C-alpha positions in Angstrom: 0.0 0.0 0.0 1.1 3.6 -0.3 3.7 5.0 2.1 1.3 7.9 3.0 -2.4 8.3 3.7 -4.9 10.9 3.0 -4.2 14.1 5.1 -0.6 13.6 5.5 1.5 16.8 5.0 4.3 16.4 2.4 7.0 18.5 0.8 8.7 18.3 -2.6 10.7 15.1 -3.1 8.8 13.0 -0.5 8.2 9.5 -1.7 4.4 8.6 -1.8 4.1 5.2 -3.2 5.0 3.1 -6.2 3.4 3.3 -9.7 1.8 -0.1 -9.3 -0.1 1.1 -6.2 -1.3 4.5 -7.3 -1.4 6.7 -10.4 0.4 10.0 -10.0 -2.1 12.9 -10.1 -1.9 16.7 -9.6 1.1 17.8 -7.5 3.0 14.6 -7.9 5.5 13.1 -10.4 6.8 9.7 -11.2 10.4 8.6 -11.6 11.8 5.1 -12.1 8.4 3.7 -11.0 8.3 5.6 -7.8 5.7 8.5 -7.1 7.1 11.8 -5.4 5.5 14.8 -4.1 6.1 17.8 -6.5 4.8 20.6 -4.2 4.1 21.3 -0.5 0.6 20.3 0.5 -1.7 17.6 1.8 -2.0 14.0 0.2 -5.3 13.1 -1.2 -5.8 9.4 -2.2 -8.6 8.2 -4.4 -8.9 4.5 -3.6 -11.7 4.0 -6.2 -9.6 5.4 -9.1 -6.4 4.4 -7.5 -4.7 7.9 -7.9 -2.9 10.0 -5.7 -2.4 13.9 -5.6 -1.1 16.7 -3.5 -3.4 19.7 -2.6 -3.8 22.6 -0.3 -5.2 21.8 3.1 -8.6 23.2 2.1 -8.5 20.9 -0.9 -7.8 23.3 -3.7 -5.0 22.7 -6.1 -1.8 24.7 -6.2 1.1 24.9 -8.7 3.6 22.1 -8.4 7.4 22.2 -9.2 8.1 23.4 -12.8 8.5 21.0 -15.6 10.8 21.2 -18.5 9.7 23.8 -21.0 7.8 25.9 -18.4 8.5 29.8 -18.8 9.8 31.1 -15.4 10.4 34.6 -14.1 12.5 35.3 -11.1 15.1 37.6 -9.4 18.8 36.9 -9.5 19.9 36.7 -5.8 23.6 35.9 -6.4 25.9 36.1 -9.4 29.2 34.4 -9.7 31.7 33.8 -12.6 30.2 30.6 -13.8 26.7 30.5 -12.5 23.9 32.5 -10.9 21.2 31.8 -8.5 17.6 32.9 -9.0 14.5 33.0 -6.9 11.6 32.0 -9.1 8.2 33.7 -8.5 6.3 33.1 -11.8 5.6 30.0 -13.7 3.9 30.2 -17.1 2.6 33.7 -16.1 1.1 32.7 -12.8 2.5 33.4 -9.4 4.1 30.3 -7.5 2.7 29.5 -4.1 6.2 29.9 -2.7 9.5 31.0 -4.1 11.5 28.3 -5.8 15.3 28.1 -6.1 16.6 28.2 -9.6 20.1 28.1 -11.1 21.6 29.4 -14.4 24.9 28.2 -15.7 27.1 30.4 -17.9 26.7 28.0 -20.9 22.9 28.5 -20.7 22.9 32.2 -20.9 23.8 33.1 -24.6 25.1 31.3 -27.7 28.1 33.7 -27.9 31.3 33.3 -25.8 31.2 35.2 -22.5 34.1 35.1 -20.1 32.2 35.6 -16.8 28.5 35.5 -15.8 29.0 39.0 -14.4 29.3 40.4 -17.9 25.7 39.5 -18.7 24.0 39.2 -15.3 24.0 41.0 -12.0 22.4 40.5 -8.6 18.9 42.1 -8.6 18.2 41.4 -12.2 14.7 40.1 -13.2 15.1 37.3 -15.7 12.8 35.3 -17.9 14.0 31.8 -18.6 12.9 28.3 -19.6 13.1 25.3 -17.4 15.5 22.6 -18.5 14.6 19.9 -15.9 11.4 18.5 -14.4 10.4 18.4 -10.7 13.9 19.1 -9.4 15.4 21.6 -7.1 17.2 23.8 -8.1 15.5 24.3 -11.3 18.0 24.7 -14.1 17.1 27.7 -16.4 18.3 28.7 -19.8 18.2 32.2 -21.1 19.1 31.4 -24.7 16.5 32.9 -27.1 15.2 36.3 -28.2 12.4 36.2 -25.7 14.5 35.1 -22.9 17.0 36.9 -20.7 17.0 40.1 -18.5 13.7 42.0 -18.5 14.6 44.5 -15.9 18.1 45.6 -14.4 19.3 48.2 -12.0 22.5 50.3 -12.0 25.4 48.9 -9.9 26.4 52.4 -9.0 23.3 54.1 -7.8 20.5 51.4 -8.0 18.4 53.3 -10.5 16.8 51.3 -13.3 18.7 50.9 -16.5 17.5 52.0 -19.9 18.2 49.9 -22.9 20.0 51.8 -25.9 21.1 49.1 -28.3 21.3 45.4 -28.0 22.7 44.5 -24.6 23.9 48.1 -24.1 22.4 50.0 -21.2 22.6 53.4 -19.4 21.6 54.7 -16.1 19.6 58.0 -16.6 20.6 59.2 -13.1 24.4 58.7 -13.0 25.0 58.1 -16.7 26.8 54.8 -15.9 26.9 52.3 -18.7 26.5 48.6 -18.2 25.8 45.4 -20.4 23.3 42.7 -19.9 21.8 39.7 -21.9 18.3 41.1 -22.4 15.2 40.0 -24.0 13.7 41.5 -27.0 11.0 43.2 -24.9 13.3 44.6 -22.2 11.5 46.9 -19.9 8.1 46.7 -21.6 6.2 45.4 -18.6 8.0 48.1 -16.4 7.2 51.0 -18.6 10.8 51.5 -19.9 11.4 52.8 -23.4 14.4 52.1 -25.6 16.6 55.2 -25.9 18.6 54.6 -29.2 19.7 58.3 -29.1 21.7 57.6 -26.0 23.7 54.6 -27.6 27.5 54.7 -27.2 29.0 56.9 -30.1 31.1 55.0 -32.5 34.5 56.4 -32.9 35.5 57.7 -36.3 38.3 56.6 -38.4 40.2 59.7 -37.6 39.8 59.3 -34.0 41.1 55.7 -34.1 44.0 56.9 -36.3 45.0 59.6 -33.9 44.8 57.3 -30.8 46.9 54.7 -32.5 49.6 57.2 -33.6 50.8 57.8 -37.2 49.4 56.0 -40.0 51.1 52.8 -41.1 51.0 53.5 -44.8 52.6 56.7 -45.9 52.9 58.5 -49.2 55.9 57.9 -51.5 57.1 61.5 -51.1 57.3 61.1 -47.3 59.2 57.9 -47.6 61.6 59.4 -50.1 62.3 62.3 -47.6 62.9 59.9 -44.7 65.4 57.8 -46.9 67.3 61.0 -47.8 67.5 62.0 -44.1 68.7 58.5 -43.0 71.3 58.4 -45.9 72.5 61.9 -44.9 72.9 61.0 -41.3 74.8 57.8 -42.3 77.0 59.6 -44.6 77.9 62.1 -42.1 78.8 59.6 -39.4 80.8 57.6 -42.0 82.7 60.6 -43.2 83.5 61.7 -39.6 85.0 58.3 -38.9 87.2 58.2 -42.0 88.3 61.9 -41.5 89.0 61.3 -37.8 91.0 58.1 -38.7 93.1 59.9 -41.2 93.9 62.7 -38.8 94.8 60.3 -36.1 97.1 58.4 -38.4 99.0 61.6 -39.5 99.3 62.7 -35.9 100.8 59.5 -34.9 103.3 59.6 -37.8 104.3 63.1 -36.8 105.1 62.0 -33.2 107.4 59.4 -34.5 
C-alpha cells in the first residue's frame, strides 16, 4: 500500500508510493516507478480510481514544481563567474505558491562566448527563462533565445533602473553609468521603460582611431623618399667623420714618430 495516507502533509521530493499502487495525479510526479510529491501540501488518495495527488489543506489545487519547457520569471539573488542563483516567483505567467530556487549556468545564458557570468547578469536583475529539468530543485534555467533573458536591471552604481540603448547596451539616466546585460527583445516593456537609441554609445570615427593609435602605417611615396634621404645623410655624415678622424689620427701618430 502507499507510504502515506490521506491528510498527510508532504514536501517536494517526499516518496508517496510506487506506480503499481497509485497513479500519479496533480502535484506529484513519477520517476523510475516511484511517485514523489512535486509541491508542498496535503495528500489526497482516491482509492476508487487508485490515484494520488497533493493539494492545499482546504482541498484546492496549487502549482507544483516546474516541468521542462515551463517559462519562469525570477530575481537573480547571487551572481558568480560561472553561475547565478535565481528566486523563481512566476511559472507560465502565474505566481508560484512559494519562491523556488533556480540556477543558471554560464553556458545557458547566450550562444556567444562570455568570459564571466558577471558580464551578462548581476544580482537584482529580473530574468525570464525556460526550465531545463522536471520536478527538481534547483530548477535549471536557460536564457538562450530572443524572448529570454533580463527583463529589468538596476544600476550597480546608484541602484536606479537601467534604460536600454542598443542590443545589450544600457545606461543609467541618473548617473550616466553604462553597463551590459543579456536582455530580452522586450526589455523593460512590462515596467514602462522605453528604448533610447539616441543615447547609444557613439562609435569612434576613423580619424579618432588613427589619432589614438599614432601615425598611419602607410605613408605617401614623397614622405618615404624624404625619410630615406635624411637617413642617408645621417649615415654618410657619421661615416665621413669616422674616415676623417681616422686619417687625422694616423697623421698625428706619424708626426710624433
